[in-house]
N, C-alpha and C positions, 0 to 999 in steps of 0.2 A: 528378522525382517531386514531387508536390503533396502535403504534409503539412497538416491541420488540425489546431488543436487546440483542442476544444471546453472553455471556461475558460479563454481566450486571455489574460483579464485575472487570473492566477493568479501568484502571487507567485514561482514555481520556473521560472515560462516562461524568462525570461532564461537559465538554467543549459540548457535543450534549445538555444535558439539559439546560446549559445556553442560547445558541441559539435558545432554543424553548420558553424560557420564556419573550424575548424581542428581538427588530428587526426584520427584514424580516419574519423570522418564527415565530414569536409569536403567538398563536393561532392554528398553524395547526396541533398541536398531541394536542387528550384530555386525553389521558392514554400512559403512559409512563410506559412498563413490563422491568423490569431486570432481567434476566434469569440468572444464574450462578449455576455451580456445587458445587463451593466452597460458602458455606454460610455466614462465615467471612470474603470474600472480599465483596460480594454483601453488606452484611450489613455496611461495612466500606464506600462504596461509596452512600449507603442511608443516612448514616449521613452526609456525605459533603453536598448532594444535599440538605437536611431540612436546612442544617447551611447557605448554600450561599444567600448572600444578591443579591436580584432582586430589582432595582430601579423602574422597571415598568413592566407593563405586566401580563399577566396570568400564574401561572405554572399549567402544566398538572399533573393529579393525577399518582402517581407513586406505582406500585403493583410489589411486590419482591417475585421471586419464584425461587425452585431449581428441580421443576416439568416441563419437557420439554413441555406435552401434555397440560397442565393446561393453560401454558406460551401464547402456541401458538392459542389457542381456541380465533376465533375473530378477530385474527391480520391483519392487511392491508398491512404492511410491516415489515420485519426483517432487522435490521441491526447485521452483524456477524462481531463479533472481538473476535476470540476466539484463545486461546494459550494452546494449548493440551500439557502436560508436563510444565505449568507455567514458570517462571523465571528462575527457576532451570534447565528445559529443554534446555533454551537458553545458558546457560553456557556451558551445553555438545556439543551442538551444535559448540559452538565458539574454545573450548578447545581440541575436538577431529581432526578437521582439524588443528589448530595450532601445535599439538602434533607431525603432518607429515610433516610440514615445511610450509602447505597451508595457505591461507588466512582463517581465522577466524571469518566470519560475518554471520548475521542472516539471510538474505534472498538471500546473493549472494555466489555462488560457493557452496561447500560440504555441508556448515552451511544449505544453503536455501534447497538443498534436503533432508535433513533429517527432517528440519522442515516441509516440504511438505508431506513425507511419515507418520508425524504423524497428520497433519491437515487436509489430504484430507480425511482418513476414518469418522473421527468427522465429519466433512462438509455434507460428504455422508449422514450420519444418520441423520442431520439437515435436510438436504432436502427430504429425506425420510417422516419424520415426518411432513413437511409442506404440504407436497402432501396430508395426511393423515387429517390433523387439520385446515390447512387455504389454501387450494388450488389454490385460487386466490391471495394470498398474493403476492410481490415482495420481493426478496432476494436481498439486498444492502451490497456485500461483502468487509469488510476491511482487512477477515483473510489473514496473509501473506502465502506463496507467493501468492500477489493476483490475478496474472492474472493466475498463474497454478492453484489455488484454485476455480476461476470461470471457468476455462477450463472444469477442471473436474465433474463441477457439471450441465453443458450444458445438456448431456445426460437426466436427471433427471427434470431439470427445464425450460430447452429452453431458450425461451426469458425472462424468468422472473427473470433471473440473470444476474446482471451488478456488475462489479468490479470497486471500486474506489482507488485512493493515490491521497495524496496531491503534491506528488512532482513534477508531471510535472507542473502543473497549478502553483505552487510555482514558479518553473523556469520562465516561461511565464511572471509572475507578475513582478518579479525581472528585467527581461531583458526589458521590456517595460519602466520600472522606471528609468533604467541607460540609457536608450536610450532618454529620455524625453518625451515616447510618455505615451496617454492616451488610456486605452482599455475600452471600452463601457460594461458595467456590463451585464455579461449574453452573449457576443458575444466574439466570436473568429476570427473576420473577419479578413484576409491577415496572419494569423498565421498557418503556417505549423511545426505540429511535428508527426514523426512517431517513432514506437519503441513498445517495449515489455515493462510489468510493470517492473521497476526499470534499463531500458534498451533502453532509447529515445534520442532523437535528436532534439532539436529544429532549424529547417532549414530556416524559413523564417520569418520575422517580418514585416508586412506590413498593419496596422491598418487603416492609410489612403491612402494605393495604393502603395506608396512607400516603399522598404525594408530598414528597418531602421538596419538590422541585419550586412550587411560589415562595416559600419560606426562604430556601437558599436566596433565589433572584431578588430577596427583598434585605438580604444581611449583605452589609458592605463587609465586615469582617471577614465572613466565611467565603465571599466572592474572591476578596483578597488574598485568602491563602490557595486559590488555584489559577491555573495559568490561562485557562479560558476566560476566566474572570476577570483577570487583571487586563488582557488582551482586547476585550471587547468595552469594556466598563459596563457599570449597572444600567446606566440610562438606555443603553442600546438592548440589553439582555432583558431587560422590563419592559421596553417596547416590542422585541420579539416574542417574550412568554416561552422561551427556552434557552438551552444552552446550544451553541452552533460547534459544529466541527472546528477545529484551529484553522483549517484551510479557509474557511469563510471569509477570514479575515482580509483574503486578496479581493473578495466581492465586495464586502462591506467597508473596507477601508483602501481601495484601491489605489486611490492618488497618492494617499499616504503612503502604503505600503510600495509604490513604484519609486517615490522619491527617495524612500529612506535606501530601496537597492541600488539605486543610483549614485545615492551620497556616498557609498562603500566604496574603499579603496579598490576590492575587486568583489566581484560576484561569488555567491555560495560557491557555484561549479569551480570556479577557477580557484578558491582556497582549496576546496576537496582535491581537484587536480594536482596541485602542487603540493599538499601532502603526502598525494598517495605516490606521486610520480618517484618523488626520494625515500619515501617510507620503505616500498617493497622490495628495491633490490637489498635493502640493508635488513630486512627480516630474513632471506633468504642465507646472509652471512653472520648474522649476528648470534652470539650464544644465550642472549636473552633477547628472543623473537617475543614472546609472550609480553614483556614487561614494556617492551615498545610500543607491540599494535594496542595494549591495554589503555597506555597512554595517551595514544593518538585516538583512542578512541572516545576518551571524554574529551579530549579537545572538540572533537567533531561533534558531539551532541550538544556541547554547549553552544555551537554556532547555529543551532537548529532554530529556524524561523527568527532570525537574530533581529530583522529588520524590523521585527514586530515589538521588539523590546527596545526600550529607551533608557537613556541617562545612566547604564553601566548595570541596569537589572539582571542578576544571573538568575539560572535557572535553578529549580530547588534539586535537592539531592534525589528524590523519589521521581522526579522527572529523567533524571540520568540513568535511570537503570538499564539503558541497552536497548531501548526502544518496544521490546514485546514482541517481536515477529515471532522470534523462536518461542514464545511461551505459547502463543496463538496457533502457530503454526503445529506445532508436537502435541496440544489439546487436542485438536483436530483429528490429528492422525490417529492419536490412541483412541479414540471415539470409536474412528471409521475400522478400526481393526480388534473391535469386540472388547476394550476397554471401559465400558460404561457409559452410557448417554451423556451429553455435556452440551451448555449451551453457550453459544457465542455469536459474537456478529461478525458476519463472513457475505461476501458477493456472492449471491446466488440468484437464478431466475426467479422472477416475481411471479410465479406460478401460483394458481389459485391454490389458498390454502383454506383448512377447517380454523373457525375463530375460536377461541377457548371454549365458547358454548354454545351449543345449538347448531344447526343444519350445517353443511358446507356451502361455501359463499365462490360466485363467480369472481368475485372481486379478488385481485392477488393481495400479497403482502403489504404492498402500498397503494391502495387505492387511487385510481385515475394514471396509473402508468401500464403498458402492456406487459402481459403475463409473461412474453419472453424478454422481455428485459431484463437484466441484470441489475440488479439494486444491491444496497446494502443495509441490513435487517438482522435484528436477532432470530438465531435459528437454534434449532434442536438437532443435534447431531448423533446418529446412530447407527452402526455398522450397515443400516441401508443408503447412509449419505444425509444431507444438511437437509431440513424442512424449514421452510422460512416460516415465522410466526406471524399472524395477522397484527398489524400495525391499525393505527388511526388514520382516517383522511388528512392527509396535509392540507395545513391553511393552505390560501390560493397562492400567496405570493411564493411559499416554500416549493408548492405543485410547478408552478409554471418556470421557475427557475431549474427544476429538476427534469422538466420537459425540454427546455430548450437546450439543456447540457446534453442529455440523450441523444438528441437529435444531431447533436454535433457529434457525438461516439459514433452513431449507427452510420453517418457520411463518413466517417475517418475510416471505419471497418470497411465498407462499402469501395472506397479508394482504393483499399490494399486488394481486397479480395477480387475486385473484378477491372483494375488496373484502370480506375477510371478518374483521372487527374480534376474532370470538374466538381467531382464530389470531394477532393481535398480541399480544392478552393471554395466553396460553397462552406465546407465547414469552419476554415479559419474564417470566412465572413460572419458564418451566423452564432459564432461564440460570444456571450455576453461581454467577455471581456477585449472584444475585436469590435463586432457588430458595423464592419463598414465592408462593400464589396471592393472598394479601391485598397483599403489595408490587408484585406484577403489575399487580393493577387500578390501585393507587394512582399506579405509574408512568404507564400508559396514560393515565388520566384527566388527569393533570398535564401530561404533553406537548401531549395534545390543548388544554388551556388555554394551553400555548405557541406551539403552531403549530397553528392554527383549520384549517387546508387539510387537517391528517389526516383530520378528519371528512369531508371530502369523499370519503375514499377508499373509506367504508363507506355510502355513500350511492347 
């Protein structure tokens, strides 16, 4: 099998490579193609892969390319992990919003809309190139905002595009561990989760038939053993009656999160930009590229959601396992290519599905949302694709928030696909973390100043 990574110079690429060399995914890929527009970055990652110690298993052949057509020829699967504008773009995404007193975060709120306005055009170009050079290939999308980007690609790629994120699956695993439950590998039996990417809730945890979630929400010690328990606190979680995805911290504790970000010496984007600007040239020249990269990885993981942790709180070792994107993506790929069915939380259309028992229903996997809206839900994956599994109808407060954010996503997609600046302005203004036409106008004006290429979308 030939796997191409679009964004092959990305910092997390070695995690994918390591997983392909040993363990359940060893031998799955014969050729790994690293495609990137930045020759220095992809050369640095190639150096890390060469230097990586592999105890057992076989290494796939690695091909490096800065030519998209060449990289796509003969490809069976594309992993898309692109960051248009690089880490410098992330700094602007964060600082523009912060400058207006708003949350400055990469995928949530105003910064996420700005990021999408740059990501979607490049991803549409990738999808168009795939249709020409590898029309039967699957696209597994990591590019953020993952759900919004995946929905934007559906008109071009149909069911051949699936979005992934590791935060929902990580939440389920942490909750099961805290509750003393064992989840069967590749199964989500009894797990209830609904939402959009970076906006979801674990509302049921019943792997053995009995829902363990109410007991977990009443157990201070168990909640304190998991990141989300410490993040939101018992009183908030009991009031909600579920466990929110960690990114909902930005909605439930907006002022606290914004103040914490503003009080830091530098934004998360600035920290990562500084780290990578000095690291990548060093990797190319060093004889110890893997060790340098791995030390930087740990530092980066320790800073994840730092604004939500106070008083020197450190992340648990199990939370530093590398994020998990590679495990989700490769488990998905393996199932798509006949490796046996599996269950994963994925970003897929909210198509009408058959419930666990009884006749098919007109409702989607998440009742109350449109059938063509991309949602984040448990899915069963086979060689035919990813089938969303029916979930309970969300409580009103959750469904209302999902609908508002989905409307923002669709306005953003329309802004790009139709070159409609007014839709972009409305997207900024309508976001729950903005909620103001005047702020929406200021945000769009300032992001256009930071990224002049946005003006080209409207011409």
